[in-house]
N, C-alpha and C positions, 0 to 999 in steps of 0.2 A: 720678771714681774710686769715689765711695759708690755711684753708680747701678750701676756694673759689679759692685761686690761684692754688692749687693741681688740683681742678676740672677743672679749664680753661686749664691747661697744659694737662690734660688726654683728655679733649675734643678736643683740638688742634691736639694731637697726633693721636687720632682716625680718625679725619677728614683727616689729612695728609695721613694716611695709607689707607683710603677709596679713596682719589684722586690717589695714587700711584697704588693701585690695579686697578682702573677704567682706568687710562691712559695706563697701561701696557697691559690691556685687549684690549684696542682700538687699540694700535700699533700693537700688535701681531695678532689681528683679521684682520687688514688691510694688514699686510705682508703675512698672510696665504691666503688671498683672492687672492692677486697678484699671489702667487705661484700656487694656484689651477687653475687659468685661464691659466697660461703658461703651466701647465701640461695637460690642455685639448686641447692644440693645438692653443690657441689664443695668441696674442701678448699683454703682460701686463707688462709694464716697468715703473719704477719710479726711479729717481735718489736718492731721499731721502724721508723718511717718519718719521714725527716727531710729537709728542703730547706735547703741552705746555697748559698754561691757569691756572695754580695753583694760588689760591685755589678754585676758584668758577666755572671754566669752564674746559671743555675738548676741546682743540683747535688742531684739526688734520690738518697738512699741507703736502701736497703730491706734490713735485716739480719734474719737468722734466717727466711729465705724457705722456704716449703714450700707447693707447689701440687700438687694431685692430683685426678684424676677416678676415684672409686671404681667407677664402672660399667665403664670400660674398663681400669682397672688400670694406667694411665699417670700418672706424677708426675715432679716435678722439685723438688730442694731444694738450697739453696746457703747458705753463711754470709752472703753478701751479694750484692747487685748494685747498681751505681751507673749512673745515666743523667744525662748532662750535655748542656745546651743553652745557647747564648749568648742573652742577654736580647733581642737584636735580630734573632735568627734562630731562632725556636722551632719551625720545621719541620725543622730538622736535628738529630737526636738521636744522642749517641754513648753507648755502654753499655760498662762494663767489668765483667768477670766474675771471680769468685773463683778462685783457683788449683785449688781442689777443689769438685766438684759431683756430685750424685748424681742418676741418672736411673732411674726405675722403669718396667719394661715387663712385660707379661703373661708370667709364667714366670721372669723374670730381673731382676736389678738391675744397674746399671752404675755404675762409678766413673769420672769424667772429671777428669784432671788436665791443667794447661796453664800456661804462662808467658805473661803479656801478651795474654790473649784479649781482643779488643776487637770491637765491633760499630758499625756506623754505619748509621742510617736517615735518608734525606733525601726529603722530600715536596715536591711542588710547592706554592708558596704559593697560597692559595686555599681556598674553602670545600669543595671536592670532596675535598682531601686525597689527591690521586693520588700513588701511589708514583713516585719518580724513581730512587733508587739504595739498594742495600743492600751493605755490605761487611763481611766477617767475616775476621778474621785473628789468628793466634796462633802460638806456638812451642812445641816440646817438648810435643806433646800425647800423651796416653795414655788408652787406654779399656780397662778391665778389667771382665769379667763375672763374676757370681756362679756362672756355669756353668763357669768356668775358663779361658775363652779371653781373649786380650788382643791388641790392636794399638797401635802407637805411630806418631808421625810427627814429623819435625824441624820442618816448617813447613806451615801451612794458610793459603790465601787464597781466598775465595770472593767473588764479585760478581755483581749483576744491575743493569743500568742500562737505563731505558727509552730505546727508539729515538727519535731526534728526529723522524723522519718519520711513525712510527706509534705512537699512544699505547697500542696493545694488544700491541706487541712489546717484548720485553726480551732484551737481550744478556746471556748468561751466561758466567762465566768461573770456572775452577777451576785451582788449582795446589797440588799435594800433593808435597812433597819428602821423601825419606828415610822412606818408609812401611816399617815393620818388621811383617811378617805375625806372626801367632801362632806360638808356639814349635813347636806340633804340626805346622803347615804346614812350617816350615822343616825339622824332623826328617824329615818324609815326603819332602822334596826334597834330602836330604843326598847322595844319588848323582847330582845334576844339577850338574856343575861350571860350567855356564854362568850359574848364577843366584846372586846375591850375597844377603847377609843382609838388605838392604833394597832397595826399589824406588826408583831414583834419581829418577824423575819421573812424575807423572801430571798431565796437562793437558787441559783442556776449553775449547773456545771454540764457542759455539753461540748461536743466537737462537730464542727460543720465541715463537709467535705465539698469542695468547689470544683467546678469544671476546669479552672485554670488558676495559675497564680495571681494574686493580687500585687501587681507591680506596674511599672510605667507602660506596659503594653496592654493594660486592662482594657483600654477604649477600643482596641482591635480584637482581643480575645473574648471580651464580654463574659466574665466569669459569673456562673450561675449556681444556685445551691443544688447539689445532687443528693446528699443525704444528711441526716442529723442524728447524732448518737447521743441521746439524753441519759447521761450517767445518773444525774439526780436533780429533780426540781423539788423545792420544798417551800410550802407556806404555812406559816404559824400565826394564827389569829385567835387569841384566847383559847377556848376549848377546841377550835377547829384546827386540825392539822392535816395537810394534804401533801402527800409525796408522790412523785411519779418518776418512771424511768422506762426507757425503751428506744427503739430505733425507727426512723422514718426514711424513706427514700423516694425520690421522684419517679413516678411512673412515665410511661411513654407520652402521656397526655399532659405531664407536668404536675398531676395531682399527687398528693401524698398517699403512700402506701406503707403499711407496717402496724406495729402494736405499741401502745404505751400502757404499762401496768400502773393503776391508780390505787392508792390506799388513802382513805379518808376516815380519819378519827373525828367524831362529833359531827357526822354528816347531816344531821338533822337541821343544823344551821344553814345548810347550803341553799335550800329553796328561798328562804328569806333574803339571803345575800343576792341570789339571782335577780329576785324582784327588785331589791333596792338599787341595784346597779343598772337595771333596765334591760337585762339580758333575757328575762322571762316575764310574761305578762302575769298580773296578779291572778287571773282566772286559771292559769296553767300550773300554778305553784303547787296546789294540792295533787294533781296528776304527777308532777315530778317527784313529789315527797313519797307517794304511794309506790311509784316505780323503784325509787332508791330503797325503800324499805323491803320490798320483795327481793331485791338484789342481796341486801344485807342479810336477810333471814337465812340465807344459805351458807353464810360464814360461821366462824367460831364465836364471834361477838357481834351482837345485833346493833351495837353502837359504832362499829367499825365496818366500813364498806371497802371491799377489795374487789375491783373490777377491771376488765381490760377494755381500752379504747382501741378498737380496730378500724383500720382504713383500708379499703380494697375496692377495686373496680369503680373508683370514683365516688363511693359512699363511705359513711362514718357511722359506726355503731358503738354504743356504750354497753358492753355485754349484749343482751338480745334486743336492746332498744335502739331503733334506727333514729339518727340524729340529723340526716341529710347529706349534702355534698361534702366530700372530703376537701380540706384546704389545699390551696395551690402552693408549691414549693417553687416552681419556675414560672 
């Protein structure tokens, strides 16, 4: 019995020592990171840095956070951010964000509010620190700009997970529920009875193929997007339902090449949406509507538009309609 007691005391002492060493390394590493950013000319401030969680977790809490790049005008500040990891699984980090955060961009500042916004970062165990998975999820999100516009969403979930067969491919997923557009957009669409005050669903399922793995060598290998396999993209907004699937790849010039098959139910809502969101000038809306009508007449249902978005030789076409330069993937 005495030997067992001594064994337990020794094991507890070793574990406490391990936790102390790990927590000290985490705190000093975080403090050194802030110091290094400040020395490089960036703004990196924190009122307090603390590590707790004994005995089974390392819980890092940074309060009074303020990060900014004076050269680009981009910054982020928050009352706090917390990062948790289990002592036996340090390659899996979980972050908890404050209900209110501030984001600075050139020409405007943004206020982000949320409930239960969390993030998860999981790496492969090993010296390369290769990315395996990222998950971000939260509820009751609101984004308000100093320029006067705002958007909100009931729920957001985003994920990326490394493909088991290819270490340079990542499966991407997005689910956005109850997206409320800016009030000015809704006011411009007041005469469209088929559209609701919120978009019911925005969904994305795709695989991105990169030129190199996302790991600690990324600064040297500089991974870039080589191709995108769009399994399904879906938007549901009242009577308007858009689905898309197809594949795109970067050409020699870095511009996208490939085809995306589009299906739009209730397509007559689209021209008004394009005008309300500023993507199309009001004077062009009738031309867009007539072109979509011609495309829809060739299908089985005149209220459903099925057309292919083609990108080749640096140009983009919607069916026979030229749209201009193809987007750049690299």
